[in-house]
C-alpha positions as CSV (number, residue, x, y, z in Angstrom):
1,X,1.6,12.0,-23.9
2,X,3.3,15.3,-23.3
3,X,5.9,15.7,-20.5
4,X,4.4,17.1,-17.4
5,X,5.6,20.4,-15.8
6,X,4.7,21.4,-12.2
7,X,2.0,23.9,-12.1
8,X,0.4,26.2,-9.5
9,X,-1.7,24.2,-7.2
10,X,0.5,21.1,-7.3
11,X,2.1,19.7,-4.1
12,X,5.7,18.5,-3.7
13,X,4.3,15.0,-3.2
14,X,1.5,15.1,-5.8
15,X,0.0,16.7,-8.8
16,X,-3.4,18.3,-8.7
17,X,-6.0,16.6,-10.9
18,X,-7.7,19.3,-13.0
19,X,-9.4,17.3,-15.8
20,X,-11.8,15.1,-13.8
21,X,-15.5,14.8,-13.5
22,X,-17.0,17.8,-11.6
23,X,-18.8,15.3,-9.3
24,X,-15.4,13.9,-8.2
25,X,-14.2,17.5,-7.4
26,X,-17.3,18.0,-5.3
27,X,-17.2,14.7,-3.3
28,X,-14.2,15.7,-1.0
29,X,-16.2,18.7,0.2
30,X,-19.1,16.4,1.2
31,X,-17.0,13.6,2.6
32,X,-14.3,15.6,4.3
33,X,-12.2,12.9,6.0
34,X,-10.9,9.4,5.0
35,X,-12.7,7.8,7.9
36,X,-15.9,9.2,6.5
37,X,-15.1,7.9,3.0
38,X,-14.0,4.3,3.7
39,X,-15.3,1.4,1.6
40,X,-14.6,-2.2,2.6
41,X,-13.7,-5.1,0.3
42,X,-12.7,-8.7,0.9
43,X,-11.6,-11.5,-1.3
44,X,-9.9,-14.9,-1.3
45,X,-6.5,-15.5,-2.8
46,X,-6.2,-19.1,-4.0
47,X,-2.7,-20.4,-3.3
48,X,-2.4,-23.3,-5.8
49,X,0.0,-21.6,-8.2
50,X,1.6,-19.5,-5.5
51,X,2.7,-22.5,-3.5
52,X,4.0,-24.3,-6.6
53,X,5.9,-21.2,-7.6
54,X,7.5,-20.9,-4.2
55,X,8.4,-24.6,-4.2
56,X,10.0,-24.3,-7.6
57,X,12.1,-21.3,-6.3
58,X,13.2,-23.3,-3.3
59,X,14.1,-26.3,-5.4
60,X,16.2,-23.9,-7.5
61,X,18.0,-22.7,-4.4
62,X,16.1,-19.4,-3.9
63,X,14.7,-19.3,-0.4
64,X,14.3,-15.6,0.3
65,X,11.0,-15.1,-1.6
66,X,7.9,-15.1,0.7
67,X,4.2,-14.6,0.1
68,X,4.6,-11.0,1.4
69,X,7.0,-10.2,-1.4
70,X,4.5,-11.5,-4.0
71,X,1.7,-9.3,-2.4
72,X,4.0,-6.2,-2.5
73,X,5.2,-7.0,-6.1
74,X,1.6,-7.4,-7.3
75,X,0.6,-4.1,-5.7
76,X,3.5,-2.3,-7.3
77,X,2.6,-3.8,-10.7
78,X,-1.0,-2.9,-10.2
79,X,-0.1,0.7,-9.4
80,X,2.0,0.9,-12.5
81,X,-0.9,-0.3,-14.7
82,X,-3.7,1.3,-12.8
83,X,-2.2,4.7,-11.7
84,X,-5.5,6.2,-10.5
85,X,-5.2,3.9,-7.5
86,X,-2.2,6.0,-6.5
87,X,-4.3,9.1,-5.9
88,X,-4.9,10.8,-2.6
89,X,-7.1,13.6,-1.1
90,X,-5.6,16.6,0.6
91,X,-7.2,20.0,1.3
92,X,-10.4,18.7,-0.3
93,X,-8.6,18.3,-3.6
94,X,-7.5,15.1,-5.5
95,X,-3.9,14.6,-6.3
96,X,-1.9,12.0,-8.3
97,X,1.1,10.8,-6.2
98,X,4.5,11.2,-7.8
99,X,6.0,7.9,-6.3
100,X,5.0,4.3,-5.6
101,X,5.3,4.0,-1.8
102,X,4.4,0.9,0.2
103,X,4.3,1.0,4.0
104,X,4.5,-2.2,6.1
105,X,4.3,-2.9,9.8
106,X,6.8,-5.4,11.3
107,X,7.6,-6.9,14.7
108,X,11.3,-7.0,15.5
109,X,10.6,-10.1,17.6
110,X,7.5,-12.3,17.5
111,X,6.7,-11.9,21.2
112,X,4.4,-9.8,23.4
113,X,7.4,-7.6,24.3
114,X,8.7,-7.4,20.7
115,X,8.9,-3.9,19.4
116,X,6.8,-2.9,16.4
117,X,8.1,-0.6,13.7
118,X,7.0,0.6,10.3
119,X,8.8,0.7,7.0
120,X,8.1,2.9,4.0
121,X,9.7,1.6,0.8
122,X,10.0,3.4,-2.5
123,X,9.6,1.3,-5.7
124,X,9.9,1.9,-9.4
125,X,7.0,1.2,-11.7
126,X,9.1,-1.3,-13.7
127,X,10.4,-3.2,-10.7
128,X,10.2,-7.0,-11.0
129,X,9.7,-9.5,-8.2
130,X,13.5,-9.9,-7.8
131,X,14.0,-6.1,-7.4
132,X,11.2,-6.1,-4.8
133,X,12.6,-9.1,-2.9
134,X,16.0,-7.4,-2.6
135,X,14.6,-4.0,-1.5
136,X,12.2,-5.5,1.1
137,X,14.7,-8.0,2.5
138,X,17.4,-5.4,2.8
139,X,15.1,-3.1,4.7
140,X,13.7,-6.0,6.9
141,X,17.2,-7.2,7.8
142,X,18.3,-3.8,8.8
143,X,15.2,-2.8,10.8
144,X,14.8,-6.1,12.7
145,X,18.0,-5.5,14.6
146,X,17.1,-4.9,18.3
147,X,19.2,-1.7,18.5
148,X,18.1,-0.3,15.1
149,X,15.9,2.8,15.1
150,X,14.8,3.9,11.7
151,X,13.9,7.5,10.8
152,X,10.2,7.0,11.7
153,X,11.2,5.6,15.1
154,X,13.6,8.4,15.8
155,X,11.0,11.0,14.8
156,X,8.4,9.4,17.1
157,X,10.9,9.3,19.9
158,X,11.6,13.0,19.6
159,X,7.9,13.8,19.6
160,X,7.2,11.8,22.7
161,X,9.9,13.6,24.6
162,X,7.6,16.6,24.6
163,X,4.7,17.2,27.0
164,X,1.3,15.8,25.9
165,X,-0.2,19.2,25.2
166,X,2.7,20.1,22.9
167,X,2.5,16.8,21.0
168,X,-1.2,17.5,20.5
169,X,-0.3,21.0,19.1
170,X,2.5,19.6,16.9
171,X,0.1,17.0,15.3
172,X,-2.5,19.8,14.9
173,X,-0.1,22.2,13.2
174,X,1.4,19.4,11.0
175,X,-2.1,18.4,9.9
176,X,-3.0,21.9,9.0
177,X,0.3,22.4,7.1
178,X,-0.3,19.1,5.2
179,X,-3.8,20.3,4.3
180,X,-2.1,23.0,2.2
181,X,0.8,20.9,1.1
182,X,3.3,22.8,3.3
183,X,4.3,20.2,5.8
184,X,8.1,19.9,6.0
185,X,9.3,17.4,3.5
186,X,11.4,15.6,6.1
187,X,8.2,14.7,8.0
188,X,6.5,13.5,4.9
189,X,9.6,11.4,4.0
190,X,9.6,9.5,7.3
191,X,5.9,9.3,7.9
192,X,4.4,5.8,7.1
193,X,1.0,7.5,6.8
194,X,2.0,9.4,3.6
195,X,2.1,6.4,1.3
196,X,0.3,4.8,-1.6
197,X,-0.7,1.6,0.2
198,X,-0.3,0.3,3.8
199,X,0.1,-3.5,4.0
200,X,0.0,-5.6,7.1
201,X,0.8,-9.3,7.2
202,X,-1.4,-10.8,10.0
203,X,-0.8,-14.3,8.6
204,X,2.7,-14.1,10.2
205,X,0.9,-13.8,13.5
206,X,-1.3,-16.8,12.8
207,X,-4.6,-14.9,12.6
208,X,-7.1,-13.7,10.1
209,X,-7.1,-10.2,8.6
210,X,-9.0,-7.3,9.9
211,X,-10.6,-4.3,8.2
212,X,-8.0,-1.7,9.2
213,X,-9.1,1.9,9.0
214,X,-7.2,4.3,6.7
215,X,-5.7,7.3,8.6
216,X,-7.0,10.8,8.5
217,X,-3.5,12.0,9.2
218,X,-1.3,11.5,6.1
219,X,-2.3,10.6,2.5
220,X,-2.9,6.8,2.6
221,X,-5.8,5.9,0.3
222,X,-5.6,2.1,0.6
223,X,-5.0,-0.2,3.6
224,X,-4.6,-3.9,3.0
225,X,-4.4,-6.8,5.4
226,X,-4.0,-10.5,4.7
227,X,-4.1,-13.5,7.0
228,X,-2.9,-17.1,7.5
229,X,-3.7,-19.9,5.1
230,X,-7.0,-21.6,5.2
231,X,-8.5,-24.6,3.6
232,X,-11.9,-25.2,2.0
233,X,-13.7,-27.9,0.0
234,X,-14.5,-27.0,-3.6
235,X,-15.6,-28.7,-6.9
236,X,-13.0,-29.1,-9.6
237,X,-13.9,-29.0,-13.4
238,X,-14.9,-32.7,-13.2
239,X,-17.3,-31.9,-10.3
240,X,-15.1,-33.8,-7.9
241,X,-14.6,-32.4,-4.4
242,X,-11.1,-31.2,-3.8
243,X,-9.4,-29.3,-1.0
244,X,-8.0,-25.8,-1.8
245,X,-5.8,-23.5,0.2
246,X,-6.6,-19.8,0.2
247,X,-5.6,-16.6,2.0
248,X,-8.2,-14.0,3.1
249,X,-7.6,-10.5,2.0
250,X,-9.3,-7.4,3.4
251,X,-9.0,-3.9,2.0
252,X,-10.2,-0.5,3.2
253,X,-10.0,2.2,0.6
254,X,-10.9,5.9,0.1
255,X,-13.9,5.9,-2.2
256,X,-13.3,9.5,-3.3
257,X,-10.2,8.8,-5.5
258,X,-11.8,6.6,-8.2
259,X,-15.2,5.1,-9.0
260,X,-16.3,1.5,-8.2
261,X,-15.6,0.2,-11.7
262,X,-11.9,1.4,-11.5
263,X,-11.5,-0.2,-8.1
264,X,-13.0,-3.4,-9.3
265,X,-10.7,-3.6,-12.4
266,X,-7.6,-2.7,-10.3
267,X,-8.3,-5.4,-7.6
268,X,-9.1,-8.0,-10.3
269,X,-5.7,-7.3,-11.8
270,X,-4.1,-7.4,-8.3
271,X,-5.6,-10.8,-7.6
272,X,-4.7,-12.2,-11.0
273,X,-1.0,-11.1,-10.5
274,X,-0.8,-12.8,-7.1
275,X,-2.4,-16.0,-8.3
276,X,0.0,-16.0,-11.3
277,X,3.3,-14.8,-9.7
278,X,5.5,-15.7,-12.7
279,X,4.1,-12.6,-14.4
280,X,5.9,-10.5,-11.8
281,X,9.3,-11.8,-12.8
282,X,9.5,-9.6,-15.9
283,X,8.9,-5.8,-16.2
284,X,5.6,-4.7,-17.6
285,X,5.4,-4.1,-21.3
286,X,3.9,-0.7,-20.8
287,X,3.8,1.8,-17.9
288,X,0.8,4.1,-17.5
289,X,0.5,7.7,-16.1
290,X,-2.5,9.3,-14.6
291,X,-3.9,11.0,-17.6
292,X,-6.0,13.5,-15.5
293,X,-2.8,15.5,-14.8
294,X,-1.9,16.0,-18.4
295,X,-3.4,18.3,-21.0
């Protein structure tokens, strides 16, 4: 595959898809917003191998790996193998994102008064589970400090110092600039809404996941939520009734970026990686690029 060079029509955060089916080029003009283009998907993640994997890690003295890390690592690996999932719509055109970005929402303290903040982390396609644990834990440790304000928090604070009518104008003008790929890079960098996937861990709050809308502001194409562990009765291979633990997963996605077959194959891979987390401990044998941006 030839090396890609930026061309007219590309954005600083994405590359225009030129060699795609004409129907896909037309769809963003029919369904103009993400909220108009949402599809909903839910599944169960069985925890048998995950729990055994985490127990083995703890027995070996590694206690800093959580289920959230496995979820994020599985998504990073999925994006490296299924790069079409890393597309987004802007200005009624489809782009391939240049980076793998994951946004997560966290509570600094688990209380009604605890502040909520968001993190946007940049990952490499070849990152292993250990790389991701280090990056996520470093960011979480830094941002859970009560007096810590990250760039997203600081930007929001500056915005809210303005009168309401001016905030409305700022958001309007930023949205218009983003439509044409001209929004200031500093805003794009701190915005958790300009990301590959937004993930929320509702299991840490002890509740089940919700279908969370994807934002019309920004470029998020996939929003994923997972909940607390549940149990169900099931039959094993010998037709005996056993009890299995699982986690509910709910996904809201922009149907304009890929077809249903691609979404299905991507989420099958995602689920398989979570349920077999040992695969995430090594880098993938091969990394894939979005072929639609190459000639």
